[in-house]
C-alpha positions in Angstrom: 12.6 7.7 39.0 10.3 5.1 39.7 7.6 6.8 37.2 10.7 7.3 34.4 11.6 3.2 35.3 8.1 1.9 34.4 8.0 4.3 31.3 11.2 2.6 30.0 10.3 -1.1 30.3 7.0 -0.2 28.9 8.4 0.7 25.9 10.6 -2.2 26.0 7.5 -4.3 26.3 5.8 -2.9 23.5 8.9 -3.4 21.0 9.6 -6.8 21.8 5.9 -7.2 20.7 6.1 -5.6 17.3 9.0 -7.6 16.6 7.5 -10.8 17.6 4.3 -9.5 15.4 6.1 -9.7 13.0 8.6 -12.1 13.0 11.2 -9.6 12.7 15.0 -10.2 14.6 15.9 -8.6 17.8 18.9 -6.5 15.9 17.7 -4.9 12.8 20.2 -3.4 10.7 19.6 1.0 10.9 19.3 0.7 7.1 16.8 -2.3 7.1 14.3 -1.3 9.5 10.4 -1.2 8.9 9.2 2.7 8.9 12.5 4.1 8.2 12.1 7.1 5.8 14.0 6.7 2.7 16.5 9.1 3.1 20.5 9.7 2.2 21.9 8.2 5.5 23.0 4.9 4.5 24.8 6.0 0.3 26.6 3.3 0.3 23.2 0.9 0.0 21.0 3.7 -0.5 22.2 7.1 -1.9 19.1 8.8 -3.3 16.4 10.9 -1.9 13.1 10.8 -3.2 10.6 13.2 -4.1 8.0 12.0 -1.6 8.5 10.6 1.8 9.4 6.3 1.7 9.2 3.5 4.0 11.5 0.2 4.3 9.5 -3.1 3.8 11.8 -5.7 5.1 12.6 -9.2 3.1 10.5 -11.5 4.5 8.5 -14.3 4.4 4.3 -13.8 4.6 1.2 -15.8 4.0 -0.7 -14.9 1.2 -4.4 -14.9 0.4 -7.7 -15.6 2.6 -9.5 -18.8 2.5 -12.3 -16.6 4.3 -12.5 -14.3 1.2 -13.5 -14.2 -2.8 -12.7 -17.2 -4.3 -9.8 -15.7 -6.4 -8.0 -14.9 -2.8 -7.9 -19.1 -2.5 -5.9 -20.9 -1.2 -3.8 -19.3 1.1 0.1 -19.9 -0.4 3.2 -19.4 1.4 5.2 -16.3 0.0 8.8 -14.9 0.2 9.8 -11.2 -1.1 13.0 -9.7 -1.1 12.5 -6.3 0.5 11.8 -3.0 -1.1 10.7 0.6 -0.5 7.5 1.2 -0.6 5.8 5.2 -1.0 4.6 6.3 2.4 1.4 7.7 0.6 -0.4 7.1 -1.8 0.8 9.6 -5.3 -0.8 13.1 -4.4 -2.7 15.3 -7.0 -0.3 17.7 -7.3 3.0 15.2 -7.1 0.8 13.9 -10.6 0.4 17.4 -12.1 4.3 18.0 -11.7 4.5 15.0 -13.9 1.6 15.8 -16.5 0.5 19.3 -16.2 -2.2 18.7 -18.6 -3.6 16.1 -16.8 -6.7 17.9 -15.0 -7.7 19.0 -18.2 -7.2 15.9 -20.3 -9.5 13.9 -17.3 -11.2 16.1 -16.2 -9.6 15.5 -12.6 -10.3 17.6 -10.0 -8.8 16.3 -6.6 -7.4 18.8 -3.6 -3.5 19.1 -4.5 -3.2 16.6 -0.8 -5.5 14.0 -2.5 -5.1 11.3 -4.3 -4.4 11.4 -8.2 -7.0 9.9 -9.6 -8.2 9.0 -13.4 -5.2 7.7 -14.1 -5.0 4.6 -15.8 -1.7 1.6 -15.7 0.2 2.7 -18.2 0.0 6.9 -16.9 1.1 5.2 -13.1 4.2 3.5 -14.8 5.3 6.4 -16.9 5.1 8.1 -13.7 7.6 5.5 -12.2 9.8 6.3 -15.2 9.7 9.9 -15.0 10.5 9.2 -10.9 14.0 7.7 -11.8 14.8 10.5 -14.5 13.9 13.4 -11.8 15.7 11.2 -9.1 18.5 10.8 -11.4 18.8 7.4 -10.2 18.4 3.7 -13.0 15.9 2.8 -14.7 13.2 0.6 -13.6 14.4 1.7 -9.9 11.0 3.1 -9.4 7.4 0.6 -10.4 4.5 -0.5 -9.5 4.4 -3.1 -6.5 3.3 -6.6 -7.4 0.2 -7.9 -5.5 2.5 -9.9 -3.5 4.6 -6.8 -2.8 1.4 -4.9 -2.3 -0.8 -7.8 0.2 2.9 -8.0 2.1 3.1 -4.2 3.1 -0.4 -4.2 3.6 -0.4 -6.3 6.3 2.6 -4.6 8.1 3.4 -7.3 9.6 0.6 -8.7 11.2 -0.1 -12.4 10.2 -3.6 -13.1 8.0 -5.9 -10.7 9.5 -8.4 -9.2 7.6 -7.1 -5.4 7.9 -4.2 -3.6 7.7 -4.9 -2.8 11.1 -5.9 -6.1 12.7 -9.6 -7.8 12.9 -11.8 -5.0 14.3 -13.7 -3.8 11.2 -13.6 -0.8 9.5 -16.0 2.0 12.1 -15.4 -0.6 15.1 -16.7 1.7 18.1 -17.3 5.1 15.3 -14.0 5.7 15.2 -13.2 5.1 11.4 -9.8 3.4 10.2 -10.3 3.8 6.8 -12.4 6.0 3.8 -14.7 4.1 2.4 -19.1 3.3 2.2 -19.6 4.7 5.6 -22.5 6.4 5.9 -25.0 7.1 8.5 -29.0 7.4 8.7 -29.2 10.2 6.9 -26.9 9.2 3.7 -23.9 11.5 5.1 -20.6 9.6 5.5 -19.4 9.8 9.0 -15.7 10.4 8.6 -16.9 14.2 6.8 -15.2 12.7 3.6 -18.0 12.4 0.8 -15.6 10.9 -1.5 -11.8 11.1 -1.6 -9.8 11.9 1.9 -6.6 14.1 1.9 -3.2 11.4 1.7 -2.4 10.5 5.2 -6.3 11.1 7.1 -5.7 8.2 9.4 -3.7 6.0 11.1 -0.5 4.3 9.2 -0.3 0.7 9.5 2.6 -1.5 11.4 5.1 -0.4 8.5 4.2 3.2 8.9 2.0 3.5 5.5 -0.8 5.0 5.0 -4.5 4.0 3.0 -3.4 0.4 2.5 -7.6 0.1 2.5 -10.1 2.7 1.1 -9.5 6.0 0.3 -8.5 4.7 -3.3 -8.1 1.4 -5.0 -4.3 1.0 -6.0 -2.4 0.0 -8.9 -0.2 -3.2 -9.1 2.3 -4.2 -11.5 0.9 -7.9 -11.8 -1.6 -9.3 -15.1 -5.4 -10.0 -13.1 -5.9 -13.4 -12.7 -8.6 -15.2 -10.9 -7.1 -18.3 -11.3 -3.9 -16.9 -9.8 -3.0 -18.8 -6.7 -4.7 -21.8 -8.1 -2.1 -24.7 -7.4 0.2 -22.2 -5.3 2.9 -23.8 -3.4 6.0 -22.0 -1.8 7.0 -18.9 -4.1 9.7 -16.1 -4.4 9.0 -12.7 -5.4 6.1 -13.7 -7.4 4.6 -11.7 -10.3 1.7 -12.8 -11.8 0.3 -14.0 -14.5 2.5 -14.3 -17.9 -0.4 -12.2 -19.8 -3.9 -11.1 -19.1 -6.5 -9.2 -19.9 -6.6 -7.0 -16.4 -3.9 -5.1 -14.4 -4.4 -5.6 -10.6 -5.1 -3.3 -8.5 -5.9 -3.2 -4.7 -7.1 -1.7 -1.5 -10.0 -0.6 -2.3 -11.8 3.1 -2.5 -14.0 5.7 -0.6 -16.9 3.8 -2.1 -16.0 0.3 -1.4 -17.8 -2.1 1.5 -15.8 -3.3 4.2 -15.1 -6.6 2.2 -13.5 -4.9 -0.4 -11.5 -3.0 1.8 -9.5 -6.0 3.3 -5.7 -6.6 2.9 -6.8 -9.8 0.6 -9.1 -8.1 -1.8 -8.2 -8.1 -5.0 -9.6 -7.0 -8.5 -8.8 -5.7 -12.1 -9.1 -3.5 -15.0 -8.0 -2.8 -18.5 -4.4 -0.9 -18.3 -5.9 1.7 -20.1 -9.0 3.3 -17.7 -9.0 4.7 -15.4 -11.6 5.4 -12.4 -12.3 8.3 -10.1 -12.0 6.0 -7.0 -8.1 4.5 -8.5 -4.8 5.5 -7.5 -1.3 4.5 -7.2 1.8 4.4 -5.1 5.4 3.6 -6.1 8.1 1.2 -5.1 11.6 1.5 -5.4 13.7 -2.1 -5.8 16.9 -1.7 -6.6 
């Protein structure tokens, strides 16, 4: 009896701490709880059955950017977002082949089925989102790429201004890798056994139940990339980036990235018709 009581007390303390950390109210409705799987439990609001696991990211406010990072991450500014669903893992090679069976032949891409789909352009990723709407029988535009703000908010997992999805510690503190990045031993061999890509979900998820928000592959975002996109930024609601640009944004870092490049606030971009072997994506659902 005493052991059970202590266990229950510890569980209450942990849950309370997590809610406080995320800035969540004490009572959260079941259909808006972070990390909840996107299943057809609440047909009045979410009457869809996704082809892959998703987490609900609750509406909220966060501090976007970093004053300690690169110039394009400054200044830190306050952003408010509506709630949305996000894929728990990056879209896999096997899943992308369902959309485009010629993908392997066209790009010469040979990841394992459970590894992220790479060599995918921004246009390819958006086309996958449109195809997914049709496949799941939901309205056009229900799925798309996340905005930079949605991506960073989700990557932080409820933590405030911490560099990584898991907190302040280095990606390989105590020789326990938290992500797939450029982490080699003195012989040049990868310390985690992954020379390049790792199967999706190989590392622990963040506070929202999302995997690989740091490392493995960079992830396309919806926005145009702008080096000075944050300049003069005040409080913003559902920002979608510049109105035009040359590059589309990417986030998260990849298997060849340094610890600095897999931080939550790190930004970058690439022409939307280009692809790389360390660049993939995940989808969000917004309606």
